[in-house]
Phi, psi and omega in degrees: 000131178293140176247129170218142182253131172253116182293166178300314178300323176294319183295317180299316180288330174297312182299316179298319180291320178293323176293313182300324184269005174066025179282166181290168183288347180273002180293149185214170176263125173262120175253129184212163178239134180232151176293153177112186180091168186297326181257005174119321178224151178226155181271151174219145181230137177202149166283137181215165175221013181232109175269145182255178186295326180268014179275143174260133179250129179238134175254125183209131180045036174085009176232161175256143176229129180246130183229131182285154181309314184294321178283341181293328176294338178266337185252359181298132183085006179276167182236135172254122180232164177232126178237142173242121175228181181292327181285343181145184181225156176170175178278141180239139174249124175256115186237116180288350187263013180239159179236345179212151177225170172254179186295336178291332182080002179253004180222157184205166168252128179285156173301153180161203184301324183277355186285132177284143182299331184298334180266003184300138172083356176281144179246136180236145177262145185219130178275131183229000000 
């Protein structure tokens, strides 16, 4: 089972978005990884209300997060947070499973055969 943490600020913002957009009570946050982006893979976040057979459902801080099986291997152990700063606001994904990112902060290279040993254990935050 995939583990993902949704912080209290992120959960509060998700509840607000679900209520604001008039979606059903069954709505949840879908977090996924797609090919592409400057560094090879990119994060995606979307409100959804239909979970599929291969989806992993995680309940955290009063919200549901759904992750498909393919994305789960890249997102296991990640944290979804929400930050508001002078520069802007948005959801952030902190992912222990990557070793490099690009300047946009929305794409990454996962740890694996091509990952240099010097970056092992580093955690990066990415705005999505």
